[in-house]
C-alpha positions in Angstrom: -12.7 3.6 7.3 -11.2 3.5 3.5 -9.4 0.3 2.7 -6.3 0.3 2.5 -4.8 -2.7 0.4 -0.9 -3.4 0.3 0.2 -5.2 -2.5 3.6 -7.2 -1.8 6.1 -10.1 -2.3 7.0 -12.0 0.5 10.9 -11.0 0.1 10.4 -7.3 0.4 11.8 -5.5 3.5 9.9 -2.2 2.3 6.9 -4.8 1.9 7.8 -6.2 5.7 8.0 -2.6 7.0 5.0 -1.4 5.6 2.8 -3.9 6.8 4.4 -3.6 10.6 3.7 0.2 9.9 0.1 -0.3 9.6 0.1 -3.0 12.1 1.1 -0.4 14.7 -0.9 2.1 14.1 -3.9 0.0 14.2 -4.7 0.3 10.3 -6.0 -2.4 9.1 -5.0 -3.7 5.5 -5.3 -6.0 2.9 -2.5 -7.7 1.6 -2.1 -9.0 -2.2 1.5 -11.3 -2.3 2.6 -11.0 -5.6 5.5 -13.7 -5.1 5.8 -15.6 -8.4 2.4 -13.7 -9.5 4.0 -12.1 -13.1 0.7 -11.5 -14.3 -0.3 -9.7 -11.1 2.9 -7.7 -11.1 2.2 -6.8 -14.7 -1.5 -5.5 -13.9 0.0 -3.3 -11.2 2.7 -2.0 -13.4 0.1 -1.0 -15.9 -2.0 0.6 -13.0 0.8 2.3 -11.2 3.6 2.9 -13.6 5.7 1.3 -11.0 7.1 -2.0 -11.2 8.7 -2.4 -7.6 6.7 -3.3 -4.2 5.3 -2.4 -1.9 2.8 -0.6 -3.7 0.0 0.8 -1.2 -3.3 2.1 -2.0 -5.8 4.0 0.4 -9.3 3.2 -1.5 -8.8 4.4 -5.2 -6.1 6.3 -4.2 -2.0 5.5 -5.0 0.2 6.1 -2.0 3.0 4.5 -3.5 5.9 2.9 -1.6 6.7 2.6 1.6 8.6 5.7 1.9 5.8 7.7 0.2 3.4 6.0 3.1 5.4 7.2 5.9 5.6 10.8 4.3 2.3 11.3 3.4 1.6 10.1 7.2 4.1 12.7 8.7 2.6 15.3 6.3 -1.1 15.0 8.0 -2.1 13.4 4.6 -2.7 9.9 5.6 -5.8 10.2 8.2 -7.8 12.2 6.0 -7.3 9.5 3.5 -8.6 6.9 5.7 -11.6 8.9 7.0 -13.1 8.9 3.6 -16.0 6.6 3.5 -15.9 4.4 0.2 -19.1 4.7 -1.8 
């Protein structure tokens, strides 16, 4: 399974919703908590062009935030991304 990375903060409701979504679907993910990490947030902004969390990556593919994740899954696009073998 392609690795999933979730950039979050500890005070973000959409971050909690994204984590719960992955947990309910049995999708393992790595969380990178940016709470109080200004440099990390700046690096994420440089990488994505977005300033909000959550920001979700499946492998090197930027999915976006929670609502983007749900829309992608409902459209059938998440499973193929997860099935790609990295490297």
